[in-house]
N, C-alpha and C positions, 0 to 999 in steps of 0.2 A: 173639496167638494164643489165649490163654485166653478172651478176650472172644468171639472168633469161634467157638470151640469151644462155649461156653455157648449162643450164638445158634443154632448148628446143631442142638442137641438130641441129637446122637449122637457128636460127635467129642471130647467131654470128659465123662467120667463126672460126674454131678451131686454125688456125695458119696463119702465113705469113702476107704479106702486106694487104690483104683483111681484116684481123682481125683488124689491126691497123687503117686502113682507116675507118672502121665501128665505131671503138671507137672514132676516131677523129670527125666523123660526129655527133655522139651522144653527144660528149662533146660540140660541137658548139651549138646544140639545147639547152643543159643544161645551158651553160654560157651566150649565146647571146640572146636566145629567152625566155626560161623559167624564167630566172632571171629578165629580163626586164618586162615580163608579170606580175610578182609578184607585180610590182609597180602599175599596173592597178587595181588590186583587192582591194588594200587599198592605194590609192594615198594620199600623204600629202596634196595636194591642186590641183586646176584645172591646174595650170602651170605644175606641176609634171606629171599629167596624160597626158597632151598634149605632153610633152617631151618624155614620155615613149611610147606613140602611134607612134610618129615619129621615134623613135629608132627601135621599132618592125618592122614597115613598111620597114625601111632601111635594117634591117637584113633579112627580108623575101625576099627582092630583091636580096641579096647575095645568099640566099638559092635557089632562083629560077634560078639564073645563074648556080649554080652547078648541078641542076636537069635537065637543058635543054638537051633534046635528050635522057633522061633516063626514064625508066618505074618507077623505084624506086630509092631511094637515092644511093644505091650501084650498080645499073644496073638493071638486070632482076629478082633479088631475093629480097624478103622482109627481112629486118633485124630489129634489135631493134631500129635503127635510124629512120626507117619508123614509127614504133609505136609511138615514141616520137614526131616526127614532125607532125604526124596526129593530135595528141592531141593539139599541138600548133595552128594548123589550125582551129580546133574547137573553140579554144579560140579567134582566130582572128575574127571568125564569131560572137561570143558573143559580142565583142567590136566593131563590124562593121568596121573593118579595111580594107583597100584596099589590096587585095591579088592578086599578079601577076597571069595572066592567066595560066601559066605553073603549078603553085601550086594549082590553082582551079581544073585543069584537074587531077592532081595527087591525090588531096583529093577525087575526084569523083571515081577514080580507087580504092583507098583504101576502100571507102564505099561499093564498089561492092564485096569485099572479104567476104566470109561467116564468117570467124573468127571475122572480124571487126563488121559485122552485129550482131553477137551474143554478143560481148562485149558491143556494144551500147545499145542493148536491155536489157542486164543485168544491165546496169547503168541507165536505164530509159531515154536514149538519142536518141532513134530511133523514 
């Protein structure tokens, strides 16, 4: 994602703390959400699936706290972290997980974006 962010010219700040904070937010989604969701797609057993769901919901709670009062993950501008988090929220819907209201509102904002609508349509998800 950082490579694509750099190519886009707008989805990843070029320098400074904003760049590092965006990479930090992206890393959180990767290591704490995506990695845990992978355990739901092919759980070893029902106990493992239950534990993974609980962990994802807990991590979504952390993410919700960081998003409180912001339009997007890094503030007013969409970044690679938003693209990644949005996919995780789609997965949360697939597994019928409890998503905090702030993240539900965020997902609705993301769905309104024309680029997101085009991507969802291209993937057959609209």
